C-alpha positions, 0 to 999 in steps of 0.5 A: 500500500501507497504511504506517503501520506503528504502526497495522499489524495484528500479524503471523497477525492475524485476521478472519472473510471470507464470512458467519455463520451467526448470526439474531441481529444482536446475538450476531453483533456480540458475535461479531465483536467478540470473536474478530477481532483487525481487527474484521468488521463481520458479513453474516447471510442466514439471518437475511434473505435480503436480506444476501445478497453478490449481494441486497445487490450489487442493491439500488438497481439500477432495474430489478432487484428482490429477492424475500422469499425471495432470488429476482430478476427483472429489467426488462430495458428499464429497465435503463442501465448509466450509471444511478446506484446509490443505497446504502439504508442503511436496507434490510434489505440492510444490518441489520447492518451499520447495526447495526455502525456504530450500536454502534460508538461505544459498543462501540469500544475504540481500534481503527485497523482494521475490516473489511468484504466485499462481492461483486466484479463477476465473481460478481456478472456471472456472478448477472445473466448466469445471469438472462439479461442478455446479457454485454456489458450484466452485467458493465459493470452489475455493475462500476457497481454493486460500485463505488457500493456500496463507494464509499457505505459506505467513506464511511459507515462513515468518517464513523462510524468516524472514522480507522479504517483499512477493510480493505475484501474484494471476495468473488469465489468463481465467479473461478474460473469465469469463468478458464476457457478459453472464457467469456463475457469473457476472463483480461484482462477479468475483471482489469480488472473486479475492478480497476475495483471495487478502484480505488473503494477510496481513500488512505488504505484497504487492497483486497481480493480473496477467493476460496475458489476453485481459486487462480489467483496470476497472476491474483489478484496482476493485479489490483493487491489490497492483500490476497490472501485463498485457502484454503492450499492443499494440501502434498499437492496436487501441482497447488495447490502447483505453481500456488502456486510458479511465482508464489513471486517476484510474491509475494515482491515484493508482500509487499515493497511492502508486501503481504499474504496473507489465509491461509484457515488452517481450513476450511469446506467439510467436516469442521470439525477437531478442533483446530488442529495440522493447520491448522497444520502445512499453514501452516508447511508452505506457508510453507517451500514459499515460504522455499525457492521464494526468499520471505523468511520473517520478511516470509512470518510478518509479512505475512499475516493469517490466516482461515478458508478461506471463510463458514459462512453454511451451519453452526451458531453453534457451527461458527463459535465451534470455527472462530474459536478454531482461526483463533485459535490458530493465529494466535497461533502465526504471531505466536510465530514473526515475534516469534522470527524478528525476535529471531534477525534481530537487527530 
């Protein structure tokens, strides 16, 4: 866990998850520098299908190609699980990533942390199975690709953004599917693949896992990710709340050892909230439930990030503005509560 408290983002700090809807790279860069505390390197699949998270991960895999509109084809005879996979930052798949790095020296106001994401090996493996690969080939190849790309991108960010801590999130929207009974790989293998990919995050940086599907707290905690990025459970959904509270002692240990939770406080999978009031109320109900279950009240606020629940690639630029306005409002309330708790406790 990252222990440099002087450089740690404030309680309730914000960052983005998933993709953004912008077609203009410059507009997206303006947006992330303006709206997030932890500046988030954007992903813009509307600018180009090559920036879709699966397409990005397939760059450099010999035998796999991605068409102009995102279609995937594979030549099984050319595949090699142990092949050396290169990351071409000049490819269209990394257009926004490269633009962020090229403009960083000009825009950087002395920030300490940046955040970016990459598809996880389970979600990538499922995509490869769907185009015809056997699971015994698809998932090891996916792990190899994710590790190779994460390592290369991490090295490039370190070179350009000298001294900046990177929060590197693996995006696993298909994790909940992979944990269903009868899936082609076991729960233990799911955890091992994700842990193996997270191991590519070097010391000094922060590993994270984002899953916008149903949250399996036990499996997510077992991966060893520093940051768990999850939608805020619905306080009215007994099953969601029950699953979280069963894991309360492990969540407490996670926070106590320097781990964090990125709460997806503003839903993006339906009608967008008119104000931040309902997202804030739901988050407070969830945090209070954790406190009643034995989690330290100061810790649960201090070790939290606030984010949208999922990506915004299917929405509009205007919706993205509104969502991040709500995220910011919830974030400030969390920060205020954390400060008030410290003053009350005399710490």
